[in-house]
N, CA, C and O atoms as CSV, one atom per row, in Angstrom:
chain,resi,resn,atom,element,x,y,z
A,1,MET,N,N,0.988,-1.157,0.014
A,1,MET,CA,C,0.059,-0.048,0.034
A,1,MET,C,C,0.925,1.397,0.135
A,1,MET,O,O,0.570,2.467,-0.357
A,2,TYR,N,N,1.805,1.213,0.685
A,2,TYR,CA,C,2.866,2.391,0.732
A,2,TYR,C,C,4.335,1.982,-0.018
A,2,TYR,O,O,5.411,2.127,0.561
A,3,ASP,N,N,4.250,1.621,-0.950
A,3,ASP,CA,C,5.508,0.847,-1.677
A,3,ASP,C,C,6.503,1.816,-1.589
A,3,ASP,O,O,7.610,1.462,-1.183
A,4,ASP,N,N,6.236,3.397,-2.010
A,4,ASP,CA,C,7.333,4.197,-2.073
A,4,ASP,C,C,7.572,5.148,-0.707
A,4,ASP,O,O,8.291,6.147,-0.681
A,5,LEU,N,N,6.862,4.649,0.335
A,5,LEU,CA,C,7.348,5.396,1.738
A,5,LEU,C,C,8.137,4.575,2.379
A,5,LEU,O,O,8.068,3.347,2.433
A,6,ASP,N,N,9.197,5.575,3.061
A,6,ASP,CA,C,10.303,4.972,3.853
A,6,ASP,C,C,9.665,4.978,4.970
A,6,ASP,O,O,9.228,3.899,5.370
A,7,PHE,N,N,9.461,6.089,5.698
A,7,PHE,CA,C,8.810,6.603,7.075
A,7,PHE,C,C,8.062,7.971,7.182
A,7,PHE,O,O,8.096,8.908,6.384
A,8,VAL,N,N,7.542,7.887,8.076
A,8,VAL,CA,C,6.759,9.270,8.602
A,8,VAL,C,C,7.404,9.798,9.910
A,8,VAL,O,O,7.562,9.200,10.975
A,9,ASP,N,N,7.704,10.938,9.601
A,9,ASP,CA,C,8.041,11.876,11.132
A,9,ASP,C,C,6.728,12.456,11.654
A,9,ASP,O,O,5.904,12.927,10.870
A,10,ILE,N,N,6.537,12.427,12.911
A,10,ILE,CA,C,5.351,12.905,13.372
A,10,ILE,C,C,5.975,14.006,14.519
A,10,ILE,O,O,6.627,13.519,15.442
A,11,ASP,N,N,5.803,15.331,14.474
A,11,ASP,CA,C,6.075,16.228,15.549
A,11,ASP,C,C,4.956,16.885,16.181
A,11,ASP,O,O,4.136,17.435,15.446
A,12,TYR,N,N,4.800,16.911,17.418
A,12,TYR,CA,C,3.581,17.239,18.195
A,12,TYR,C,C,3.847,18.256,19.461
A,12,TYR,O,O,4.865,18.272,20.154
A,13,ILE,N,N,3.013,18.867,19.560
A,13,ILE,CA,C,2.926,19.843,21.013
A,13,ILE,C,C,1.583,19.423,21.515
A,13,ILE,O,O,0.634,19.354,20.733
A,14,LEU,N,N,1.463,19.150,22.739
A,14,LEU,CA,C,0.377,18.844,23.728
A,14,LEU,C,C,-0.204,19.855,24.532
A,14,LEU,O,O,0.546,20.212,25.440
A,15,TYR,N,N,-1.038,20.293,24.500
A,15,TYR,CA,C,-1.621,21.655,25.221
A,15,TYR,C,C,-2.864,21.196,26.380
A,15,TYR,O,O,-3.800,20.443,26.109
A,16,GLU,N,N,-2.667,21.722,27.464
A,16,GLU,CA,C,-3.793,21.706,28.485
A,16,GLU,C,C,-4.409,23.359,28.286
A,16,GLU,O,O,-3.859,24.362,28.739
A,17,ALA,N,N,-5.548,23.329,27.573
A,17,ALA,CA,C,-6.328,24.662,27.413
A,17,ALA,C,C,-5.214,25.476,26.593
A,17,ALA,O,O,-4.925,25.035,25.481
A,18,LEU,N,N,-4.669,26.449,26.983
A,18,LEU,CA,C,-3.907,27.245,26.142
A,18,LEU,C,C,-2.546,26.785,26.503
A,18,LEU,O,O,-1.676,26.997,25.659
A,19,HIS,N,N,-2.189,26.168,27.649
A,19,HIS,CA,C,-0.882,26.041,28.041
A,19,HIS,C,C,-0.035,25.017,27.433
A,19,HIS,O,O,-0.706,24.033,27.123
A,20,GLU,N,N,1.127,24.915,27.173
A,20,GLU,CA,C,1.845,24.064,26.382
A,20,GLU,C,C,2.312,22.853,27.508
A,20,GLU,O,O,2.752,23.148,28.619
A,21,ARG,N,N,2.194,21.879,27.180
A,21,ARG,CA,C,2.764,20.950,28.311
A,21,ARG,C,C,3.618,20.001,27.827
A,21,ARG,O,O,4.402,19.566,28.671
A,22,LYS,N,N,3.721,19.475,26.558
A,22,LYS,CA,C,4.719,18.521,26.200
A,22,LYS,C,C,4.799,18.462,24.670
A,22,LYS,O,O,3.898,18.330,23.842
A,23,LYS,N,N,6.273,18.610,24.502
A,23,LYS,CA,C,6.701,18.328,22.929
A,23,LYS,C,C,7.113,17.093,22.951
A,23,LYS,O,O,7.481,16.480,23.953
A,24,GLY,N,N,7.052,16.591,21.559
A,24,GLY,CA,C,7.528,15.117,21.172
A,24,GLY,C,C,7.700,15.186,19.698
A,24,GLY,O,O,7.381,16.159,19.016
A,25,SER,N,N,8.260,14.016,19.229
A,25,SER,CA,C,8.530,13.843,18.023
A,25,SER,C,C,8.652,12.056,17.889
A,25,SER,O,O,8.961,11.359,18.856
A,26,PHE,N,N,8.434,11.657,16.904
A,26,PHE,CA,C,8.736,10.081,16.744
A,26,PHE,C,C,8.508,9.964,14.857
A,26,PHE,O,O,8.074,10.739,14.005
A,27,LYS,N,N,9.134,8.398,14.839
A,27,LYS,CA,C,8.942,7.963,13.398
A,27,LYS,C,C,8.241,6.997,13.364
A,27,LYS,O,O,8.328,6.180,14.280
A,28,VAL,N,N,7.293,6.788,12.249
A,28,VAL,CA,C,6.367,5.588,12.099
A,28,VAL,C,C,6.889,4.847,10.454
A,28,VAL,O,O,6.935,5.469,9.392
A,29,ARG,N,N,7.130,3.829,10.597
A,29,ARG,CA,C,7.642,3.266,9.338
A,29,ARG,C,C,6.469,2.698,8.646
A,29,ARG,O,O,5.420,2.405,9.221
A,30,ALA,N,N,6.693,2.558,7.398
A,30,ALA,CA,C,5.338,2.438,6.522
A,30,ALA,C,C,4.562,1.051,7.209
A,30,ALA,O,O,3.333,1.033,7.276
A,31,TYR,N,N,5.205,0.154,7.599
A,31,TYR,CA,C,4.604,-1.041,7.798
A,31,TYR,C,C,3.516,-0.910,9.010
A,31,TYR,O,O,2.535,-1.619,9.234
A,32,SER,N,N,4.043,0.300,9.762
A,32,SER,CA,C,3.269,0.287,11.240
A,32,SER,C,C,2.138,1.272,10.914
A,32,SER,O,O,1.384,1.572,11.840
A,33,ILE,N,N,1.962,1.735,9.866
A,33,ILE,CA,C,0.814,2.901,9.707
A,33,ILE,C,C,-0.584,2.250,9.920
A,33,ILE,O,O,-0.834,1.187,9.352
A,34,GLY,N,N,-1.537,2.876,10.750
A,34,GLY,CA,C,-2.592,1.994,11.204
A,34,GLY,C,C,-2.445,1.305,12.260
A,34,GLY,O,O,-3.446,0.792,12.761
A,35,SER,N,N,-1.338,1.150,12.773
A,35,SER,CA,C,-1.244,0.676,14.221
A,35,SER,C,C,-1.341,1.327,15.494
A,35,SER,O,O,-1.805,2.460,15.360
A,36,GLN,N,N,-1.080,1.034,16.650
A,36,GLN,CA,C,-1.186,1.668,17.779
A,36,GLN,C,C,-0.078,2.663,17.637
A,36,GLN,O,O,-0.238,3.686,18.302
A,37,GLU,N,N,1.207,2.575,16.788
A,37,GLU,CA,C,2.035,3.438,16.768
A,37,GLU,C,C,1.857,4.823,16.342
A,37,GLU,O,O,2.765,5.630,16.542
A,38,CYS,N,N,0.659,5.206,15.716
A,38,CYS,CA,C,0.129,6.530,15.408
A,38,CYS,C,C,-0.869,7.219,16.248
A,38,CYS,O,O,-1.692,8.053,15.870
A,39,ILE,N,N,-0.648,6.664,17.686
A,39,ILE,CA,C,-1.515,7.413,18.792
A,39,ILE,C,C,-0.459,7.990,19.646
A,39,ILE,O,O,0.653,7.496,19.834
A,40,VAL,N,N,-0.957,9.175,20.185
A,40,VAL,CA,C,-0.285,9.993,21.047
A,40,VAL,C,C,-1.188,10.078,22.389
A,40,VAL,O,O,-2.342,10.499,22.311
A,41,GLN,N,N,-0.716,9.730,23.427
A,41,GLN,CA,C,-1.430,9.486,24.787
A,41,GLN,C,C,-1.898,10.938,25.116
A,41,GLN,O,O,-1.186,11.890,24.797
A,42,CYS,N,N,-2.931,11.089,25.665
A,42,CYS,CA,C,-3.602,12.391,26.292
A,42,CYS,C,C,-2.785,12.485,27.770
A,42,CYS,O,O,-2.864,11.520,28.530
A,43,GLU,N,N,-2.228,13.327,28.044
A,43,GLU,CA,C,-1.424,13.623,29.137
A,43,GLU,C,C,-2.405,13.721,30.467
A,43,GLU,O,O,-1.913,13.477,31.568
A,44,ASN,N,N,-3.450,13.993,30.378
A,44,ASN,CA,C,-4.339,14.107,31.526
A,44,ASN,C,C,-4.860,13.143,32.125
A,44,ASN,O,O,-5.860,12.612,31.641
A,45,ARG,N,N,-4.243,12.640,33.450
A,45,ARG,CA,C,-4.375,11.509,34.156
A,45,ARG,C,C,-5.966,11.053,34.412
A,45,ARG,O,O,-6.418,9.946,34.705
A,46,SER,N,N,-6.588,12.238,34.203
A,46,SER,CA,C,-8.157,11.559,34.746
A,46,SER,C,C,-9.229,11.563,33.392
A,46,SER,O,O,-10.460,11.589,33.392
A,47,CYS,N,N,-8.367,11.531,32.366
A,47,CYS,CA,C,-9.142,11.650,31.059
A,47,CYS,C,C,-9.331,10.093,30.710
A,47,CYS,O,O,-8.541,9.208,31.039
A,48,THR,N,N,-10.486,9.922,30.006
A,48,THR,CA,C,-11.072,8.593,29.789
A,48,THR,C,C,-10.594,8.233,28.048
A,48,THR,O,O,-10.997,7.194,27.524
A,49,SER,N,N,-9.951,8.950,27.491
A,49,SER,CA,C,-9.752,9.186,26.002
A,49,SER,C,C,-8.588,7.812,26.074
A,49,SER,O,O,-8.064,7.479,27.137
A,50,LYS,N,N,-8.349,7.212,24.938
A,50,LYS,CA,C,-7.275,6.563,24.466
A,50,LYS,C,C,-6.126,7.005,24.017
A,50,LYS,O,O,-5.085,6.354,23.934
A,51,GLY,N,N,-6.350,8.449,23.631
A,51,GLY,CA,C,-5.499,9.303,23.188
A,51,GLY,C,C,-5.800,9.960,21.611
A,51,GLY,O,O,-6.917,9.841,21.109
A,52,PHE,N,N,-4.913,10.513,21.047
A,52,PHE,CA,C,-4.948,11.200,19.843
A,52,PHE,C,C,-4.541,10.149,18.811
A,52,PHE,O,O,-3.397,9.696,18.824
A,53,ASP,N,N,-5.322,9.807,18.043
A,53,ASP,CA,C,-5.201,8.816,16.972
A,53,ASP,C,C,-4.910,9.648,15.773
A,53,ASP,O,O,-5.800,10.367,15.320
A,54,LEU,N,N,-3.769,9.607,15.243
A,54,LEU,CA,C,-3.296,10.110,14.058
A,54,LEU,C,C,-3.321,9.616,12.523
A,54,LEU,O,O,-3.025,10.231,11.498
A,55,SER,N,N,-3.803,8.216,12.725
A,55,SER,CA,C,-3.774,7.320,11.809
A,55,SER,C,C,-4.349,7.920,10.357
A,55,SER,O,O,-3.780,7.859,9.267
A,56,PHE,N,N,-5.556,8.475,10.646
A,56,PHE,CA,C,-6.258,9.277,9.412
A,56,PHE,C,C,-5.193,10.458,8.897
A,56,PHE,O,O,-4.996,10.510,7.683
A,57,GLU,N,N,-4.578,11.299,9.661
A,57,GLU,CA,C,-3.644,12.181,9.192
A,57,GLU,C,C,-2.282,11.742,8.513
A,57,GLU,O,O,-1.702,12.246,7.551
A,58,VAL,N,N,-1.934,10.629,9.317
A,58,VAL,CA,C,-0.940,10.092,8.594
A,58,VAL,C,C,-0.853,9.555,7.264
A,58,VAL,O,O,0.106,9.608,6.494
A,59,HIS,N,N,-2.175,8.941,7.067
A,59,HIS,CA,C,-2.672,8.397,5.836
A,59,HIS,C,C,-2.643,9.601,4.835
A,59,HIS,O,O,-1.994,9.511,3.794
A,60,HIS,N,N,-3.323,10.684,5.143
A,60,HIS,CA,C,-3.688,11.845,4.188
A,60,HIS,C,C,-2.247,12.322,3.874
A,60,HIS,O,O,-1.952,12.431,2.684
A,61,ALA,N,N,-1.353,12.606,4.781
A,61,ALA,CA,C,0.188,13.048,4.593
A,61,ALA,C,C,0.957,11.976,3.396
A,61,ALA,O,O,1.662,12.354,2.460
A,62,VAL,N,N,0.661,10.832,3.672
A,62,VAL,CA,C,1.372,9.782,2.649
A,62,VAL,C,C,0.652,9.682,1.333
A,62,VAL,O,O,1.306,9.546,0.299
A,63,SER,N,N,-0.785,9.747,1.315
A,63,SER,CA,C,-1.483,9.870,-0.090
A,63,SER,C,C,-1.210,10.952,-0.825
A,63,SER,O,O,-1.133,10.858,-2.050
A,64,SER,N,N,-1.044,12.009,-0.242
A,64,SER,CA,C,-0.908,13.331,-0.751
A,64,SER,C,C,0.814,13.587,-1.254
A,64,SER,O,O,1.153,14.249,-2.235
A,65,LYS,N,N,1.712,12.898,-0.329
A,65,LYS,CA,C,2.905,13.148,-0.578
A,65,LYS,C,C,3.489,14.292,-0.028
A,65,LYS,O,O,4.651,14.667,-0.189
A,66,LYS,N,N,2.517,14.879,0.703
A,66,LYS,CA,C,2.882,16.707,1.339
A,66,LYS,C,C,2.876,16.365,2.890
A,66,LYS,O,O,2.510,15.345,3.474
A,67,GLU,N,N,3.348,17.434,3.312
A,67,GLU,CA,C,3.410,17.825,4.846
A,67,GLU,C,C,2.182,17.962,5.369
A,67,GLU,O,O,1.601,18.858,4.756
A,68,VAL,N,N,1.456,17.460,6.283
A,68,VAL,CA,C,0.137,17.918,6.886
A,68,VAL,C,C,0.368,18.434,8.048
A,68,VAL,O,O,1.310,17.915,8.647
A,69,TYR,N,N,-0.277,19.448,8.675
A,69,TYR,CA,C,-0.445,19.676,9.886
A,69,TYR,C,C,-1.782,20.143,10.252
A,69,TYR,O,O,-2.705,20.397,9.477
A,70,GLY,N,N,-1.772,20.238,11.779
A,70,GLY,CA,C,-3.433,20.446,12.261
A,70,GLY,C,C,-3.549,20.543,13.683
A,70,GLY,O,O,-2.552,20.858,14.332
A,71,LYS,N,N,-4.635,20.312,14.247
A,71,LYS,CA,C,-5.111,20.320,15.667
A,71,LYS,C,C,-5.998,19.489,15.952
A,71,LYS,O,O,-6.832,19.269,15.074
A,72,ILE,N,N,-6.088,18.931,16.951
A,72,ILE,CA,C,-7.053,17.650,17.288
A,72,ILE,C,C,-7.238,17.942,18.491
A,72,ILE,O,O,-6.247,18.159,19.189
A,73,LEU,N,N,-8.832,18.042,19.173
A,73,LEU,CA,C,-9.270,18.358,20.546
A,73,LEU,C,C,-9.388,16.826,20.908
A,73,LEU,O,O,-9.622,15.931,20.095
A,74,CYS,N,N,-9.165,16.655,22.417
A,74,CYS,CA,C,-9.164,15.422,22.934
A,74,CYS,C,C,-10.771,15.155,22.984
A,74,CYS,O,O,-11.587,16.056,23.176
A,75,LYS,N,N,-11.083,13.888,22.798
A,75,LYS,CA,C,-12.400,13.403,22.690
A,75,LYS,C,C,-13.100,12.859,24.088
A,75,LYS,O,O,-14.284,12.531,24.153
A,76,GLY,N,N,-12.101,12.817,25.277
A,76,GLY,CA,C,-12.259,12.111,26.160
A,76,GLY,C,C,-12.997,12.982,27.203
A,76,GLY,O,O,-13.071,14.205,27.090
A,77,LYS,N,N,-13.506,12.326,28.163
A,77,LYS,CA,C,-14.104,12.987,29.451
A,77,LYS,C,C,-13.225,12.856,30.813
A,77,LYS,O,O,-12.413,11.948,30.991
A,78,LEU,N,N,-13.490,13.849,31.714
A,78,LEU,CA,C,-12.799,13.358,32.881
A,78,LEU,C,C,-13.537,12.353,33.917
A,78,LEU,O,O,-14.684,12.507,34.338
A,79,ASP,N,N,-12.611,11.241,34.260
A,79,ASP,CA,C,-13.232,10.304,34.969
A,79,ASP,C,C,-13.603,10.799,36.378
A,79,ASP,O,O,-12.991,11.616,37.065
A,80,SER,N,N,-14.811,10.087,36.683
A,80,SER,CA,C,-15.189,10.726,37.861
A,80,SER,C,C,-14.728,10.019,39.188
A,80,SER,O,O,-15.277,10.321,40.247
A,81,LYS,N,N,-13.639,8.999,39.137
A,81,LYS,CA,C,-13.037,8.254,40.113
A,81,LYS,C,C,-11.976,9.114,40.614
A,81,LYS,O,O,-11.592,8.895,41.763
A,82,TYR,N,N,-11.408,10.103,39.916
A,82,TYR,CA,C,-10.709,11.169,40.230
A,82,TYR,C,C,-11.142,12.237,41.220
A,82,TYR,O,O,-12.065,12.982,40.889
A,83,LYS,N,N,-10.630,12.362,42.258
A,83,LYS,CA,C,-10.916,13.609,43.284
A,83,LYS,C,C,-11.133,15.132,42.585
A,83,LYS,O,O,-10.169,15.799,42.207
A,84,GLY,N,N,-12.412,15.551,42.476
A,84,GLY,CA,C,-12.527,16.818,41.797
A,84,GLY,C,C,-13.091,16.856,40.270
A,84,GLY,O,O,-13.485,17.869,39.693
A,85,ALA,N,N,-13.043,15.491,39.723
A,85,ALA,CA,C,-13.498,15.234,38.528
A,85,ALA,C,C,-14.981,15.433,38.245
A,85,ALA,O,O,-15.784,14.860,38.981
A,86,THR,N,N,-15.381,16.132,37.327
A,86,THR,CA,C,-16.838,16.563,37.219
A,86,THR,C,C,-17.585,15.886,35.840
A,86,THR,O,O,-18.721,16.190,35.477
A,87,GLY,N,N,-16.858,15.077,35.274
A,87,GLY,CA,C,-17.262,14.393,34.113
A,87,GLY,C,C,-17.523,15.182,32.673
A,87,GLY,O,O,-18.192,14.868,31.688
A,88,GLN,N,N,-16.715,16.331,32.974
A,88,GLN,CA,C,-17.011,17.289,31.834
A,88,GLN,C,C,-15.811,16.913,30.664
A,88,GLN,O,O,-14.958,16.070,30.940
A,89,SER,N,N,-15.816,17.555,29.436
A,89,SER,CA,C,-14.853,17.091,28.530
A,89,SER,C,C,-13.496,17.437,28.752
A,89,SER,O,O,-13.253,18.427,29.441
A,90,CYS,N,N,-12.630,16.799,28.293
A,90,CYS,CA,C,-11.018,17.098,28.457
A,90,CYS,C,C,-10.608,18.003,27.793
A,90,CYS,O,O,-10.894,18.059,26.597
A,91,ASP,N,N,-9.791,18.993,28.427
A,91,ASP,CA,C,-9.621,20.357,27.688
A,91,ASP,C,C,-8.051,20.371,27.104
A,91,ASP,O,O,-7.409,21.400,26.895
A,92,TRP,N,N,-7.565,18.983,26.884
A,92,TRP,CA,C,-6.339,19.015,26.058
A,92,TRP,C,C,-6.561,19.042,24.577
A,92,TRP,O,O,-7.608,18.685,24.038
A,93,HIS,N,N,-5.563,19.462,23.997
A,93,HIS,CA,C,-5.382,19.154,22.558
A,93,HIS,C,C,-4.048,19.036,22.186
A,93,HIS,O,O,-3.111,19.322,22.932
A,94,ILE,N,N,-3.905,18.474,20.649
A,94,ILE,CA,C,-2.600,18.357,19.905
A,94,ILE,C,C,-2.568,18.974,18.798
A,94,ILE,O,O,-3.480,18.982,17.971
A,95,GLU,N,N,-1.457,19.562,18.705
A,95,GLU,CA,C,-1.045,20.261,17.391
A,95,GLU,C,C,0.244,19.399,16.894
A,95,GLU,O,O,1.266,19.177,17.543
A,96,TYR,N,N,-0.056,18.987,15.624
A,96,TYR,CA,C,0.958,18.061,14.986
A,96,TYR,C,C,1.421,18.679,13.362
A,96,TYR,O,O,0.798,19.512,12.705
A,97,VAL,N,N,2.487,18.096,13.047
A,97,VAL,CA,C,3.027,18.238,11.798
A,97,VAL,C,C,3.690,16.828,11.398
A,97,VAL,O,O,4.570,16.254,12.040
A,98,ILE,N,N,3.091,16.390,10.217
A,98,ILE,CA,C,3.377,14.965,9.910
A,98,ILE,C,C,3.997,15.198,8.503
A,98,ILE,O,O,3.405,15.764,7.585
A,99,THR,N,N,5.169,14.731,8.446
A,99,THR,CA,C,6.134,14.612,7.258
A,99,THR,C,C,6.352,13.252,6.679
A,99,THR,O,O,6.916,12.444,7.417
A,100,PRO,N,N,6.002,12.863,5.483
A,100,PRO,CA,C,6.502,11.639,4.785
A,100,PRO,C,C,7.566,11.789,4.154
A,100,PRO,O,O,7.865,12.796,3.511
A,101,HIS,N,N,8.230,10.795,4.285
A,101,HIS,CA,C,9.729,10.782,3.619
A,101,HIS,C,C,9.773,9.399,2.677
A,101,HIS,O,O,9.637,8.245,3.082
A,102,LEU,N,N,9.987,9.816,1.403
A,102,LEU,CA,C,9.896,8.692,0.378
A,102,LEU,C,C,11.161,8.003,0.198
A,102,LEU,O,O,12.264,8.511,0.403
A,103,LYS,N,N,10.921,6.720,-0.229
A,103,LYS,CA,C,12.464,5.808,-0.580
A,103,LYS,C,C,12.978,6.713,-1.603
A,103,LYS,O,O,12.226,7.388,-2.305
A,104,GLU,N,N,14.480,6.740,-1.713
A,104,GLU,CA,C,15.252,7.071,-2.725
A,104,GLU,C,C,15.169,6.244,-3.869
A,104,GLU,O,O,15.265,5.019,-3.785
A,105,VAL,N,N,15.010,6.791,-4.836
A,105,VAL,CA,C,15.035,6.017,-6.230
A,105,VAL,C,C,16.498,5.934,-6.757
A,105,VAL,O,O,17.194,6.924,-6.986
A,106,ARG,N,N,16.903,4.570,-6.931
A,106,ARG,CA,C,18.167,4.240,-7.394
A,106,ARG,C,C,18.390,4.081,-8.809
A,106,ARG,O,O,19.510,3.788,-9.228
């Protein structure tokens, strides 16, 4: 499916409301696209979300062979088992840049 793709770089920043909390980056090899490797965990310990799934965005970057950037809001709720949690929506989001790297032609 991704015959000409070598790997994808994913750079991201996690925010709590408007405050930057974590920067990160990682590589995803072509054979791992669509797996758990395209998920960035929400850092809010009381969030019920499984994280930010960037699989669709990675697929878009690869199919267009262009850098893709954007923002995704967390879809989780605050878990009521933690003190002070109200069941409201998680206020974290991710901003990302996804860069596909194609194999060199020999």
